N, C-alpha and C positions, 0 to 999 in steps of 0.2 A: 358820789361825786356831785358837787354843786356846780351847776351851770351858771353862766352870767345872768340868764333870765330868772332863774330861781333866786339868786342873790338880790336882784332888783325887786322881785315880788316881796321878798322878806323885808326889804327896806321900805316898803309901802308905796312903790312907784305906781301901783295899780289902784290906789285908794283915793287919790285926789287929782283929777276927777275919777270917780269910781268906774271901773271897767266891768261891764257885764258879760262881754264875749269878745273873743279874738278869732278872726278868720284869716287863714293863710291862702294865698292864691298861687297856684302852680299850673303850668301847662302840662298836659299828659297826652302823648300821642295815641293812646288807646281810646280816648274819648273823642267822638266825632265833633267837628266844628259846630258851634251853636248849642251844644249840650253842656250840662253842668253835672259833675260828679260830686257826691257828698259822702263823708265818712265821719262817724263819731270817734273821737279820740285822736291820738297822734298819727301823723302821716308824713312821710318824706322828711323826717327829722333825724339828726344824728348828733352824737356827742363823741368827739374824737380827741385823742391825746397824742401829742407828738413829743418825743424826747430827743433833744438835739445836744450834741457835744461839739463845742467850738474850741479849737486849740489855737493858741497864739504861737505860730512857728516863726523863728527868726529868719530874716531875709538872708539869702545866700549872697555873699559878696565875692566878686571875682576880680 
């Protein structure tokens, strides 16, 4: 599945100006105030799919 970010990367959005790194900032209740937690690779990201059915129902006339 192609995510929006992958599509943007493929279109060259990260090339001009060239991006060397991306940092995401999140709060996390298990890390004490004043401390910084680091992790190599993905963290707290998700790709979700929603399938919706919308029906056009006629109005009921009374």
